[in-house]
N, C-alpha and C positions, 0 to 999 in steps of 0.2 A: 456631560454628553448623555442624552436620554436614549432609551432603547428604540423609541419610535423612529429614530433616524435610520435604523436598519430596514432596508426594503429589498427583500429577496426576489422581487419581481422586476427589478430595474435592469432591463436588457441593455440600455445605453451604456451603463457602467460595465456590465458583464462582458460586452463584446467591443469595448472601446479600442482594444488592441488589434481588432481584425478589420481589414479593408472590406469593401463591398464584394470584391472578387473572392476573397478568402471565405466570406460568409456563404456565398453562393456555392462554393466548392464543398464546404462543410455540410450544407443542406443536401446537396446531391449525395454525398457519402453516407449520411445518416439515413436518407431515404432508401438507399440500397441495403444498408445494414438492418433496416426495419423489416426486411423480408426474411423470415426464418429459413425458408427453403433455400434461398440464395446464399445465406451465410453458411448453411450446412454443406452445400455443394462446393461453394468457394473455399471453405476451410480445408476440405479434403483435397481438392485440386491444388490449392496453394501450398499446402504442406508437402505434398508429393513433388510439386514442381521445384520447391526450394531444395529438397533432399536430392533431387535428380539434377540439380544445377542447370535447369532450363534457363538459357541466357536472358530471355525477355522478362522473366518474372520479377527479379529484384528491382529494376527500374519502375515497374508498375506498382509494386508494393510500396516502394519509397515515396512515390508521388501521391499516394492515396492514404491508406490506413496508417502507414508508418509516420508520415508527417503530422497526422492528426493526433496520434497517441504517444509518440516518442519525441524526445528532445533532440536527438542526433545520433550519429553512428559512433561518436567518440565524445570524450569530455570536452575537448576543444570545440567540437561542433555544437555542443549544448549551450555554449556561452551566450550566443546571441538571443536564444529563447529565454535563458535565465534572466538576462538583462531586460528583456521585453516584459516579463512578468513583474520584475521588481519596480518597473516604472509605475505600476499600480499597487505597490506594496505587498505583492504576493511572493512568498518564499518558495523554496524548492526542496523536495526530498528526492535525492538521487538514487536511482535503482539500476544497477548493472543488470541488464535484462537477459543474460545468457541462462539457459536452463541447466539443471543439474548434470554434471558429468560423472564419470566413474573412474577414470584413470588418475593416478596421483599427480601426474604432470599437469593435467587440466584443472584439478582442484587447486594446485599451487598457483596456476595462472589466474584463477578466479580470486584467490587471496591477494595476489599482487595488484590486480585491477581494483579491488576494494580499497587497498591501502592508497593507491593513486587517487581514488575517488575522495577519500578522507582528506588527503593533502590538498586536493583541488577545492573541496568544500571550505577548508580552512582559509583559503584566499578569497572566498566569496562571502560577503556579509549576508547575502540572501539565501545561502545554502547551509542551514544549520544541522542537517540530518542526512545520513546515508543509510540505505536499507540493505539487508542481506538475508539470504536463506541458508540455514545450516546445511541443508542438502546440497548446496552449492560448494560446500567445503568438506563434506563427509559423504561417503557413498550411502545412498538411500537404503539399500538392503542391509548395510551394517547397522544403521540407526534402528531399523526395524527389528533386527535380531537382538540388539541390546534391550529394546523395550519388551520383546516377547519373553525373554529370560527362560526360554525353553531348553537351551543348551549353552554351555560356557563358550566364551570366545576362544578361538585358537590363538596361539602365540602371534601369528601374523595379523590376525584381526585386532588383537590388543594393541599391537604396534601401529596399526592403521588408525585406530581410534585415537591413540595418543598423538599421532601426527595431525589429526583433525583438530583436536583440542589446542595444539600448538599454533595452528593457523588462526584459530579464534583468539588466542592469547596475543599474538602479534597484531592482529587487527584491533583488538581492544586497547592495547597499549598505545597505538597510534591515535585512536579516537580520543582516549583520555588525555594524551599529550596535547593534542590540538583543540580539545574541548568541542569536538564535533560529536553529536549524538548518533547512536546506532539503533535503528528499528530492526528487530529480528522478527522476520515474518513467521506467522503461524503456518503449519503444514498439515498433512493428513493425521488423523487421530492416532493411527498405529505407529507414528514416530514422534507425536507431539509430547508425550511424557518425557521422552529422552531429551527433546529440545528444551522443555520447561526446566529440567534439572540443570542443563548447561547454562541457560540464561540466568537462572537464580544465582548460581555461583558467580557469574560475571557481574551481576548487580551487586552482590556482596563485596566484590573487589573494587568496582569502579564507581558505584553510586553513593559514596560516603558524603561527598560535599555538594555535588550537583548530579543531575540525572544524565548519564551517558548512555546507559543500556535500557532499552524498552523491549518488553515482551509484547506479543500480539495475542489478543483474545478474540476468537471467532464466536460470536454470540448466537449463532444458529445451533451451537452445541448446548444441550440443556444443563451441562455441569459447569459451565464457565463462570456463572455468577458466583457460585460457591467457591470456585477456584480463586476468583478475584479477592473475595473477602479473606480467604485463607492466606493468600499471598501478601495481603496488607498486614495481617497479624505477624507473619513471618518477618517482614521487613521491619516492623516496629520492634519486634523482639531482638533482632540482630542489628538494629540501628543503621539501616541504610534506607535510601529513598527508593520508592517503587516507580518504575517507568512502564507505562502501558499504552499500547495502541489498541483502540476498540474498533472492531470491524464486525460486519454481519457474517461474512465468510465467503469462501471461494470453492469449496470442494463438496458441496451438499449432495449432489447426485451420485458422485463417486463413493461417498461415505455410505449412503443408503444401499447402493448396489452391493458393496463389499459385505456390509452387515447381513444382508439377505442371503448372499452367496455362502458365507461362512457360518451362518446361523447364530449370530450373537445380537444382543439388543443394540439397536441403532443409537448412536450418540446425538442424533439430530432432534431438534425440537419437534413437537407434534404438528405445528403449523407456523405460518409467518407471524401471526399475532403473538405467539409465545416468544418468537425471536425478537420482535419489536419491543415487547414488554421487558425482556431481560436486557436488551440493548439500552433502553432508556434508564433502567435501574442501575446499570453499570455507569452510565454518565452521571446520574445523581450521586452515586457513591464516590466517584472520582472528584467531582466538584466539591462535595462536602468535605473531603479529606485532601483538598488541593495543596495544602502546605507540605504534605508528606507523599503525595502521589503526583507525578507529572504524567499527564495523559494527552492523547491525541484522539479526537473524535473524528475518525476516518470514515465518514458516511456520506452517501449521496441523498440521504433521506432528509427532506426539509424539516420535518417535525423534530427529528433528533438534534439537528443543528440549532433550531430555534430554542429547544429545551435548554441547551447549554447556555445560550446567551441570556435566557430568562433567569436561570439559576445564578449566573454570575452577577447579573444586575441586582437581583434580590439580596445577594450576599455582599454587594458593593465591592466585588473583586475587580481590579483594573483589567480592562479589556486586553491589554498586552502582557498579562502575567505570563511568565515563561513556562508555568506548569499547566497552562490550559490552551490547547491548540486545536485547530481544525485542518483537515486535509482531504482533498478530492483528487481523483485521477486527472492527469494532464490530458486536455482535450475534451473533458466532460464536466458537466455541472458548473459551468462558468457563472451562472446566476448566484450560486452559493459562494464559491471561493472569492470572486471579485467584490461582491457586495459586503461580505464579512470583512475583507481587508479594507474596504473603503471607509468603514466606520471604526477601524482601529483594532480589530481582533487579529490574532496570530493565525493567518490562513495560508496554506501552502498547496502546491501541486506536487503530486507523486509522479516524478518524471523518469520513465525508463529510458535507457540508452544502450547502444551496442550495435554490433554488426547486424545487418538486416536478417541474415540467415539464422542468427542466434536468438533474435527477439520475436521471430514469426510465431513460435509456439505461444508466447505470451499474448501476442496480438489476436491470435485465433481464439484463445481461451476468453479473452476480454469480449470479443464479438459474440461468441456463443453464449456466455453467461448473461450478458446484458440484453441480448435479443430474446432468448428463450425463457429466462427466469423472471426478470424484473421489469421488462418493458421500458428500459432506460432509453432505448433508441427512439421510441415514439416521443418521449419527453424531451430529449435533446433536440429532435427535429422541430417540435413545436416551439421551443425557445428560440431557435435560430430563425424560424419563419417569422416569429413575432418581431424580432429585431429588423429583419429585412423589410417588413411592412412598415415599421416605425420610420425607417430611413426614407422609404419611398414617400410617405406622407409628409415628411419634413421638407422634401425638395419642392 
């Protein structure tokens, strides 16, 4: 199978699973989301309305942005969408979309939901991975205090952290038992060192024979390429496999504002070009060491996806090698995901699910990031419009 068979512009393959009506609805939605002022106003009003339990807002959200970017309100509700994706050989990364909580009972409930996700994934051939946030299992402020090391933990805080580690242990044991991988998301830099330490210990425990645990590297941070290389040396030294999800990142504006406010050097790259360069270097490193690193190229950037396919072709690595994967968000970048899957690469959709009120913060963040920072909405709209026109011309 030669690389020329990969065509990332094939809209017919990309949107084969959508009816004409669904395409028109997606075009309308992306056209609205392509207006930054509307996204900004709508985000504030939508978040307020959800918190205030305005009765009409949930049906509106469900029929629009939720349907586009989420798999369902529950695991069972996701099944039809999971099956639909798998008809085109696309796999699913399940993400319980509830934002971080603070009370122990809520953190325990998140743990139980993640365990159910893992068991559900184990029964679905096309769901090899579940994702989690450490801040969904441990209070954010506690993680921040541990990293700051400015004062010792109280007895209560030590017990609280031990409880968080136990939650992660229970989840890790289930993942290992069922051979379902865990993507552990990257978070803000002021808690990321704490997360890195936790994830490294989990890799040491669970990644001896196959990769169960993946850390996430946000390449908009200028220190992550060095971290990647150090993590590889650590894994080689201690004889475990390294698991990594490579992303550009999700907290850039927040990171810059905090660094300026508190007067420390920003961890963010000087510009987008530097981020892109480090991202592609990370992909090269992971592919070069693919026998010891399992990686997921989680990018909506066409160049970065093509780079990995070219490297794999050059090194004669099978397209379906379990250590080399691609992933894009559910409801976006269909040209990448479906065309990669169509020629045999491991391509997946990152599928959030959960109660509408719980996933609204995720949806708002997604809309704001893609509208204001990367211009993804314009690109998505142009892709959908292209397919609508192609179908018209075919009739």
